[in-house]
Structures are given as C-alpha cells and as structure tokens.
VEXMARSE-764164 format. One record per residue: residue in three letters; x, y, z of N, C-alpha, C in turn. Coordinates in steps of 0.2 Angstrom, whole numbers, plus 5000, padded with zeros to 4 digits. Layout:
BEGIN
ALAXYZXYZXYZ ...
// end
This chain:
BEGIN
MET546151975069545852035071546352075075 ARG546652035080547152075084547752105080 LYS547952065075548452095070548252155067 ILE547652155065547352215061547352275066 ILE547052265072547052315077547752345079 GLY548252295080548952315081549252355075 LEU549052335069549352375063549052445063 LEU548352455065548052515065548352565071 ILE548552535076548852565082549552595080 LEU549852545076550552565074550552625069 LEU550052625064549952675059549752735062 VAL549352735067549152795070549752825074 GLY550152785077550752815081551252845076 LEU551352815070551752835065551552905063 SER550852905061550552975059550653025064 ALA550553015070550653065075551353085076 GLN551753035075552553055076552753105070 ALA552453085064552653125058552353195059 GLN551753205061551453265062551853305068 ASN552053275073552453305078553053335075 GLU553453295071554053315068553953375064 ALA553353365060553253425055553153485058 LYS552753485064552553545068553253575071 ALA553653535073554253555076554753595071 LYS554753555065555153585059554853655057 ALA554253655057553853715054554053775059 LEU554053765065554253815070554953845069 LEU555453795068556053815067556153855060 ASP555753835055555753865049555553935049 LYS555153955054554854025055555454065058 VAL555854035063556454065066556954085060 THR557054035056557554045050557354105046 ALA556654105044556454155040556454225043 LYS556354225049556354285053557054315053 VAL557554275055558254295055558454325049 LYS558254295043558454315036558254385035 THR557654415038557454475037557854535039 TYR558354515044558754575047559354585043 LYS559554645043560154665040560754645044 ASN560654655051561154635056560854625062 ILE561154585067560954565073561454575078 GLN561254605084561754605090561454575096 ILE561754525099561554485104562054485110 ASP561754495116562054485122561854425125 PHE562254375127562054315129562454285136 LYS562054245139562354205145562554135143 TYR563154115145563354045144563454005150 ASN563153955151563153915157563453845155 LEU563953815159564253755158564153715164 GLN563853655164563753615170563953535168 ASN564353505173564453435173564453415180 THR563953385182563853365189564353315191 LYS564553265187565053215188565753245190 GLU565953305186566553335187566453395192 ASN565853405195565753465199565953525196 ILE565653535190565753595186565153635185 ASN565153705187564553745186564853815184 GLN564953835178565253895176564753935172 ASP564754005174564354055170564854105167 ASN564654125161565054175157564554215153 LYS564754275151564354315147564754335141 GLY564454345135564754365129564254405125 ASN564554425119564054465114564354455107 VAL563854455103564054445096563654495091 THR563954515086563654555081563654515074 LEU563154505071563054465065562854505059 SER563154495053562854525047563054485041 GLY562554445039562754395034563254345036 ASN563754335033564354285035564854325039 LYS564754385040565254425044565054425052 TYR565454435056565354435063565854455067 ILE565754485073566254495079565954465085 LEU566354415088566154385094566654395100 ASN566354425105566754435111566554385117 PHE567054335118566854285123567454255126 LEU567454245133568054225137568654255136 GLY568654325135569254365134569554365128 VAL569154335123569454335116568954365111 THR569254405106568754425101568954395095 LYS568354365091568454335085568054375080 MET568454395075568154435070568154405063 CYS567654405059567654385052567354435047 ASP567754445042567554495037567254465031 GLY567154395031566854365026567354315022 ALA567954335022568454305019568954265024 LYS569154305029569554285034569354295041 THR569554255046569354265053570054285056 TYR569954325061570454355066570254335073 THR570654295076570554275083571054315087 ILE570854365091571254415095571254395102 SER571854385105571854375112572254425115 LYS571954465119572354525123572854495128 GLU572654435131573054415136573754385133 ASP573654355127574254325124574554375119 GLU574254435118574454485113574654445107 GLU574154415104574254375098573554375094 VAL573654385087573154375082573254315078 SER572754275077572854215073572354225067 ILE572554225061572254235055572154175051 ALA571454155049571354095045570854115040 LYS570854075034570354085029569754055031 VAL569154085029568454055030568453995026 GLY568153945029568053875026568553825029 SER569053845033569553795036569153755041 ASP569453705043569053655048568853695054 ASP569253735056569153775063568553815062 GLU568353835056567753875055567153845053 ALA567153775054566553735053565953755057 ASP566053785063565453805067565553875069 THR565253915066565353995067564754025070 PRO564854085073564354125076563854135071 ALA563954145065563554165060562954105059 LYS563154045061562653995061562253985067 MET562354025072562054005079561354015079 LEU561054045075560354055074559954015069 THR560353975065560053925060560453865060 PHE560853845065561253785065560753715064 PHE560153725066559653665067559353645060 ASN559553685055559253665048559353605045 LYS559953565047560053505044560453465049 GLY560453395049560753355053560453325059 PHE559753345060559453325066558753295064 LYS558453255069557753235069557453285074 TYR556853305073556453355076555853325080 SER555753345086555153335090554853385094 TRP554253395094553853445098553953435106 ASP554253475110554353465117553853515121 ILE554053525127553653565132553653635130 ALA553153665133553053745133553153765140 GLN553553825141553553855148553553925147 THR553253955153553254035153553854055157 ILE554354085154554954105157555054185157 LYS555054215163555054295163554454325159 GLY553854295159553354325156553254305148 LYS553754265146553754245139553554175138 LYS553154155133552954095132553554055127 ILE553854015130554453975126554253905124 GLN554253895118554053825115554753795114 PHE554853735117555453695115555353645110 VAL555853645106555953585101556553545102 LYS556453485102557053435104557353415097 LEU558053425097558453405091558853345093 THR558853295089559253235090559653225084 PRO560353225085560853225080560753155076 ILE560753155069560653095065561253055065 SER561853095065562453055065562653025072 SER562852965073563052925079563652955081 LYS564052985077564753015079564653085082 ASP564053115082563953175086564053165093 ASP564453215096564553205103563953235107 ARG563453265104562853295107562353235107 LYS562053225113561453185114560853215112 GLN560753275114560153305111560253385113 ILE559853425109559853495110559053515110 LEU558953555116558253585116558353655114 VAL557953675109557953745107557253785109 GLY557353835113556753865116556653925111 VAL556053925109555853985104555254025107 ASP555454095107554954135110554354145105 THR553754115106553254115101552954185099 ALA553054235103552854295102553254335096 THR553854315096554354345091554654295086 ASN554554225087554854175083555554185082 LEU555854205088556654205089556854155094 ILE557454135094557754095099557854125106 TYR557554095111557654125118558254085121 ASN558354025120558953985123558953925119 THR559553895120559753825118560053785124 ILE559853725125560153685130560453615127 THR561053615127561453555124561653505129 VAL561453445128561653395133562053345129 ASN562753345131563253305128563253225130 LYS563453185127563553115129563953105135 ASN564453145136564853145142564553175148 GLY563953195148563553225154563553295154 THR563953335150564053405150563453435148 ARG563153485151562553525149562753595148 VAL562653625142562753695140562153725139 THR562053785142561453825141561653895139 LEU561353915133561553975130560854015130 THR560854075134560254115135560354185132 VAL559854205128559854275125559654325130 ASN560054365132559854425136559554485133 SER559854495127559554555123559654535116 PHE559254565111559254545104559054615101 LYS559554645097559454705094559554695086 THR559154725082559254715075559254785071 ASN559554775065559654825060559954895063 THR560454885067560754945070561254975065 ALA561355035065561755075061562555055063 LEU562855025059563555005060564055045055 PRO564655055058565155085054565255045048 LYS565455075042565555035036566154985037 ASN566655005041567254955042567154915048 HIS566554905051566454875057566754805058 PHE566754765052567054705052567654695049 THR568054755048568754755045569254755051 PHE569754705050570254705055570754755053 VAL570954795058571454845057572054835061 LYS572554815058573154785061573454845066 SER573454905064573754955068573454965075 LYS572854935076572554935083572854885088 TYR573354845085573654795089574354795089 PRO574654855090575454855090575754805095 ASN576254785093576654735097576354665097 TYR575754655094575454585094575854545089 TYR575854475091576154425087575554405082 ILE575754415075575254395070575454325068 ASN574954275069575054205067574554195061 ASN574854195055574554185049574454115047 LEU573854085048573754015046573454005039 ASP573454055035573254045028573653985025 
// end
C-alpha cells in the first residue's frame, strides 16, 4: 500500500512539474509571437554587472535597433552594425572598423536574438511574479540543458500586460550576475532606407580590419 501511495505522489509531482514547464514555455511563446509582429524595434536598456566576490558593481546604458536579422547596437562606446550579410564593429576610441561575415563564430549570439534567445537549449519553470514600477512582471526561470554552458540560470521577466520582456537576470557559475532592463521599447518606427548600411566615407582615417 505504501508503495502505491508513493507511486501516486511521484506521478502527481511529475504531472505538476510538466504543467509548470508547459505554462512557462507558453508565456515565452507569446513573447516570441508578439515580437514577430513588429517591422522594427528600438530599445533603450540598462546593463548591470555584479560580482560580490570580486567587489564589482557596474552600470551601463545602451540602445539597439532591430529589424529582422539587421541591427545597430550602441554599447560601451562601440557601435555594432549588421546589414544582414556582414557585421561592422566600429570603435571611435581606436578609430577602427572590423568587418566580418554573418555566421562566423563571433556572431553566434547577436542582438537580433536578444528577444527570442530562450526558444531552445533550456528547461523552463514558472517562477515568482512581482509588481515593478506599476507593472506586473511574471518571471520564467531558464536552466541551460548543456552542462558546458557557463550560465547557471536565467530569469526572464515578462510584462504580462504587453507580453514583452521587461528584464533578464543571468546568473553565471562563477558568481557573476548580469541584469538587463528595458527602459523604453518602441516599434514600427519610420527608418531611413539605408539605416543599416555601412558607409565607409563616414569614418575617414579609420583602420579597416576585414575579417572575411
């Protein structure tokens, strides 16, 4: 009898876990579907890096414009532009432009994936809900499937009123914690036709490092 009861408890637990995972994945699927409806997206964000062991607590701001597989990212004094075929990393401080083909190892994790990175490679679980600045944020916990992943877990905060990402909190195995918070989110803005086109004449005297 005890074995039967134990088996029933185990089955109930597994069923609840499966429902929990399905609910978390369904919410993220809504985010992905919503993002795909926009012709372009412009995001201003805050980036915080913490590591208490190393006594590190750094804040930075950035912005990114996304349109399909094209993007322009401004962060840490560097502009990274992608026209869909090549990426251009522009450093004003070094007066250098590095050019690489899309699909190279350096382009495995791009800003174009920042709103849909969670679609594969993770286990999902429903986490806490919080009210932040008047917004109801539901968190989903992502646990990397690969043991080689340096990330221990990622919390994805979804604004339940818009089905858009409010923030992500990445906890790495080395103790580093990275929080990315969306400060503003604009969509379907009228952009110039050549907005994602690199114009060499805008960077006279820059060293061009072609990595093709």
